[in-house]
Each structure stands twice: as C-alpha cells, then as structure tokens.
C-alpha positions in Angstrom: 3.7 7.8 17.6 4.0 4.1 18.1 1.1 3.1 16.1 3.3 4.9 13.0 6.5 2.6 13.9 4.3 -0.6 13.9 2.4 0.6 10.5 6.0 1.1 9.2 7.7 -2.3 10.5 4.2 -4.3 9.4 4.1 -2.5 5.6 7.9 -3.7 5.3 7.1 -6.9 5.9 3.9 -7.4 4.0 6.5 -6.4 0.6 9.0 -8.4 1.5 6.8 -11.5 0.9 6.8 -10.9 -2.3 10.1 -11.9 -2.7 9.4 -14.4 -0.6 6.6 -15.3 -2.8 8.9 -15.3 -5.8 11.2 -17.7 -4.2 9.3 -20.2 -3.2 6.9 -20.2 -6.1 3.8 -18.9 -4.9 1.0 -17.1 -7.5 1.2 -13.6 -6.5 -2.8 -13.1 -7.5 -3.7 -16.2 -5.7 -1.8 -15.3 -2.8 -3.2 -11.9 -2.6 -6.4 -12.7 -2.7 -6.6 -15.4 0.3 -4.1 -12.7 2.2 -8.0 -11.3 2.4 -9.2 -14.3 4.5 -6.5 -13.7 7.1 -7.5 -9.7 6.9 -11.1 -10.2 7.4 -11.3 -12.8 9.8 -8.4 -10.5 12.1 -11.1 -7.6 11.7 -13.7 -9.3 13.0 -12.2 -10.4 16.2 -10.4 -6.9 16.9 -13.6 -5.3 16.5 -15.6 -7.4 18.6 -18.7 -6.4 16.5 -21.2 -7.9 14.5 -19.2 -9.6 11.9 -19.1 -7.1 9.2 -21.1 -9.4 6.3 -24.3 -9.9 8.2 -24.8 -6.4 9.1 -26.8 -3.4 7.1 -23.1 -1.9 5.9 -24.7 -1.4 2.8 -26.8 1.2 4.3 -23.8 3.5 5.8 -22.8 6.4 4.5 -19.1 5.1 4.1 -20.4 2.1 2.0 -19.2 3.3 -1.3 -15.4 4.4 0.1 -14.9 1.0 1.2 -16.1 -0.6 -2.4 -13.8 1.3 -3.7 -10.7 0.9 -1.7 -11.9 -3.1 -2.0 -11.1 -3.1 -5.5 -8.1 -0.7 -5.3 -6.8 -2.9 -2.6 -6.9 -5.9 -4.9 -5.5 -4.7 -7.9 -2.5 -2.0 -6.6 -1.8 -5.3 -4.5 -1.0 -6.8 -7.5 0.4 -4.4 -9.1 2.9 -3.5 -5.9 3.8 -7.8 -5.8 4.8 -7.9 -9.4 6.9 -4.5 -9.5 8.5 -6.0 -6.4 9.7 -9.0 -8.3 10.0 -7.6 -11.3 11.9 -4.5 -10.4 13.1 -5.2 -6.6 11.0 -4.5 -3.5 12.7 -1.2 -3.3 11.2 0.3 -6.3 7.7 -0.6 -5.4 7.9 0.6 -1.7 9.2 3.9 -3.6 6.6 4.1 -6.3 3.8 3.3 -3.8 5.0 5.7 -0.7 5.9 8.6 -3.0 2.2 8.8 -4.3 2.3 10.9 -0.7 1.6 13.9 -3.2 -2.0 13.2 -3.9 -3.8 12.7 -0.4 -1.6 16.0 0.2 -2.9 18.0 -2.2 -6.3 17.0 -1.5 -6.0 17.6 2.0 -5.1 21.2 1.3 -8.0 21.6 -0.9 -10.8 19.9 0.8 -9.5 20.4 4.4 -7.3 23.5 5.0 -4.5 21.9 6.1 -1.3 23.9 4.8 2.5 23.3 3.0 5.3 25.2 3.9 7.8 26.5 1.3 9.8 23.6 1.8 7.5 20.8 1.9 6.2 22.3 -1.7 9.9 21.7 -3.0 9.8 17.9 -1.1 6.2 17.1 -3.5 8.4 18.7 -6.6 11.1 16.4 -5.3 9.2 13.3 -5.2 8.1 13.1 -8.3 11.5 13.1 -9.4 12.5 10.3 -7.1 10.0 8.1 -8.4 11.6 8.6 -12.1 15.0 7.8 -10.8 14.0 4.6 -8.7 12.2 3.4 -11.0 15.2 3.5 -14.1 16.7 -0.5 -14.1 19.8 -1.2 -16.3 18.3 -2.4 -19.9 20.6 -4.2 -21.9 18.2 -4.6 -25.1 15.3 -6.3 -23.4 12.8 -4.5 -25.4 10.0 -6.2 -23.1 11.3 -4.0 -20.7 10.5 -1.3 -22.2 7.4 -0.3 -21.0 8.1 -1.7 -17.2 7.7 2.2 -16.1 4.0 1.3 -16.2 4.2 -1.0 -13.6 5.4 1.9 -10.8 3.6 4.2 -12.5 0.0 2.6 -11.7 1.7 1.9 -8.2 2.1 5.4 -7.8 -1.2 6.9 -9.0 -3.5 3.8 -7.3 -1.6 3.8 -4.1 -2.4 7.3 -3.7 -6.2 7.2 -4.6 -6.0 4.8 -1.7 -4.3 6.8 0.8 -6.0 9.8 0.1 -9.7 7.8 0.4 -8.3 6.7 3.8 -7.7 10.6 4.9 -11.3 10.7 3.7 -13.1 8.4 5.1 -11.2 8.6 8.7 -11.8 12.5 8.6 -15.5 11.8 7.7 -16.5 9.0 9.7 -13.7 7.7 12.1 -14.6 7.8 15.7 -18.2 7.2 14.9 -17.4 3.9 13.7 -14.4 2.1 15.0 -11.3 2.2 12.8 -11.0 -1.6 12.4 -15.0 -2.0 11.5 -13.8 0.2 8.6 -10.9 -1.3 7.3 -11.9 -4.7 7.8 -15.4 -3.9 5.8 -12.9 -3.0 2.8 -10.1 -6.0 3.5 -14.2 -7.7 3.3 -14.5 -6.6 -0.4 -11.3 -7.0 -1.8 -11.5 -10.4 -0.7 -15.0 -10.9 -2.9 -13.7 -8.9 -5.8 -10.4 -11.3 -6.5 -12.3 -13.9 -5.3 -14.9 -13.4 -8.2 -12.0 -13.0 -10.9 -10.0 -15.8 -9.9 -13.4 -17.5 -9.8 -13.4 -16.4 -13.6 -9.8 -17.3 -14.2 -10.3 -20.9 -13.0 -13.6 -21.5 -15.3 -12.5 -19.6 -18.3 -8.5 -19.6 -18.5 -7.9 -22.8 -16.7 -6.2 -21.5 -13.4 -4.9 -24.0 -11.1 -4.9 -23.5 -7.6 -2.0 -24.6 -5.2 -2.5 -24.8 -1.6 0.7 -23.3 -1.0 -0.9 -20.4 -2.3 -3.6 -20.6 -0.1 -1.9 -21.0 2.8 1.3 -18.5 2.0 -1.6 -15.5 1.2 -3.0 -16.2 4.7 0.1 -15.4 6.4 0.7 -12.3 4.1 -2.5 -11.0 5.8 -1.4 -10.3 8.7 1.3 -8.0 8.7 -1.4 -7.0 5.8 -3.9 -5.9 7.7 -2.0 -4.5 10.8 -0.2 -2.1 8.5 -3.2 -0.4 7.3 -5.0 -0.9 10.9 -2.0 0.9 12.5 -1.8 3.6 10.0 -5.6 4.4 10.2 -5.3 4.7 13.9 -2.7 7.1 13.8 -4.4 9.3 11.8 -7.4 9.3 14.1 -4.6 10.3 16.9 -3.7 13.4 14.8 -6.4 14.2 12.6 -5.1 17.7 10.8 -1.8 16.4 10.7 -2.3 13.7 7.3 0.0 16.1 5.0 3.4 15.3 7.9 1.9 11.6 8.9 1.8 10.2 5.6 5.0 11.6 4.4 6.9 10.0 7.7 5.0 6.9 7.3 6.5 6.6 3.7 9.5 7.5 4.2 10.1 5.0 7.2 8.8 2.3 5.0 11.1 3.0 1.9 14.2 3.5 4.3 13.5 0.4 5.8 12.8 -1.8 2.7 15.4 -1.1 1.0 17.5 -2.0 3.7 15.5 -5.2 3.8 15.9 -6.0 0.3 20.0 -5.2 0.1 20.8 -7.2 3.0 17.9 -10.0 3.3 17.4 -10.4 -0.9 21.3 -9.1 -2.6 19.0 -6.5 -4.4 21.6 -4.3 -6.3 21.3 -0.2 -6.9 22.2 1.5 -10.5 23.4 4.8 -9.6 20.4 5.9 -11.2 18.4 4.5 -8.5 20.5 5.8 -5.3 19.8 8.8 -6.8 16.2 8.2 -6.6 16.4 6.8 -3.4 18.2 10.2 -1.7 15.9 12.5 -3.4 12.9 10.5 -1.8 14.9 10.8 1.6 15.5 14.6 1.0 11.6 15.1 -0.6 9.7 13.2 2.3 12.0 14.6 5.1 11.2 17.9 3.6 7.2 17.1 4.0 7.0 16.1 7.1 9.6 18.7 8.7 6.9 20.5 10.7 6.1 17.2 12.4 
C-alpha cells in the first residue's frame, strides 16, 4: 500500500509542475522532453543493470510495447500540460485518471477479472464526471469552443497507457524488473521527443532556452517515481488491477484538486463541482472490493 500512496503523491507533484511552468515561462513541450533525461538517468541508477541503450532491448518480447508507451508518454504528457494550463490542474487530472475505465474493461475481457454491480455503476458515473469536470464558463469566446478536445485526448491516451502498463506487468514482470521496463519506456520517450524538437528547431524556428532544460529535469524526478511506484503496486497485487487503478486515480484526483484550489487559486464552477463529486463516487464504487 505504501507504493500506492507514494505514486499518488508523486503524480500530484508532477501535474502541479505545469502550473509552475506557466508562471515561470517554461515551454511545456521542451520541459516535457528534457524531463525524460532525468527519468532515464534515475532508471539506470536504480536498476543497477547495464544501461538500457547498450543492451539488446530490441530483441525483447516487450520491446514493441515500450515503443508505443514512449510515443504516448510524450504526446499525452504534452496534452496534460496543455489541459492544466488552459483548463486547470483539476480538469487535467480528472480527465487522465477517469480513463481507468479502459484498463478495467481490458482486464475484464483478457485477464478474467470481474466487476460487481456497484463497480459497473461506477464506470458509468465516471463517464459523466469527465463531461462535467471539463465544462468551463464560456463568455462568448469562440477560441475555447472546442477546448473539450484536450481532456478527451487525455482521457483516451491515458487509458491506453494504463492498459498497456497493466499488460506488460502481467506478461513480462517479474521476468524483468519494473525499473528496467520503465527506464526503457522513458528512454524512448526522450528519443521521440528529441526528434520532434530537432524538427521544430531546424524547420519551425523553435528557440531553446536553458530554463526549459533545468525545469524539465526537475519535473523528471516525481514523474519517474510516480510511474515506478504504480508498476510496483501492480506487481504486489497482480490480480487486482481493476481496484488498484481506481484507488490510485481517485487519490490523485482528490489531492490534485485540493492542491489546485489551495496553491493555484483555481475556481470551480457548479458543473465542475458536480463532476468532482461524481468522480469521487464513481471511483469509490469501482474500488469498493479492495
């Protein structure tokens, strides 16, 4: 249980960085890309194994999944950052964490896990919660008309990430350590991000700034441990992913919302409050058997 608590704390700190980025003028994309340098370094230090990039990782059966995750980590993390700045920390976290319905459905179909009636109700309520928490007051600003697309992307992408992590944990761990797999994913995330950043610098006149580098590397510390602690929790409870993901997610939603209100002075409208309430009820229902 301690790993689950640590994952919740680390995830909340991670998403809070995006509001700090906004205040100090850090480019989100560059910060995200450079955060993966820290993630890769931490991973190689913790595994005490040969550095990932020097091994025959490309011959491993889990290699294709780490490629997918590496790409998704960069793209969805960027979407979370955009959502945090445009719609608030609470909206980005609820959108990301209510995506729990996707790994739950996967676990039900492919791993034979089961749901109670209350958990099924919780899945339905979670979808309503995403809608309500994403609603912002719109005073005729047409630029925000389609802003709901951001939390929708976060919702779907985060669900795919959680589902893939759960699959890797069940199929390939403990044959290979959690830290080794996660380090491989972060390494590819940095490679994909660096390639895209190189394109922007060469062809789109993107400017690099040193503060994007060091703020991004600071972000990498909680980001790495949030993922490592989650995978370790799944390893300790291999048959309970349908309850671990909801407990982890509701904790992050609750704590990140509290942080956004207390430290970033975010304001919630009536629909947001309804959405947050539904999210707590939904994930509490889903997690009721744990």
